[in-house]
C-alpha positions, 0 to 999 in steps of 0.5 A: 478523480477521487480515491474510490474509482482509482481503486474500482479502476485498479480492481476492474484492471485486475479482473480483466488483464488477469494481474492476480500477482500484482495484489500482493506486491501494492498490499505490501506496499501500501502496508509499509506505507502506512507503517511508516505513516502511522509511526511517524510521530511516535517513539517507535520512529526511530526503530522502524527506521533503522530496518530500512 
């Protein structure tokens, strides 16, 4: 199963089930994950980890 099919399936789930309140939760989780991955090897990492 490719990543694009998972995204398409999630989008179809949101449309059919009308679970639009899940969208901001997923976006926040993805952005926090991306922030942690992108700052992992930089000098900013100790400051990011102190936030959590």
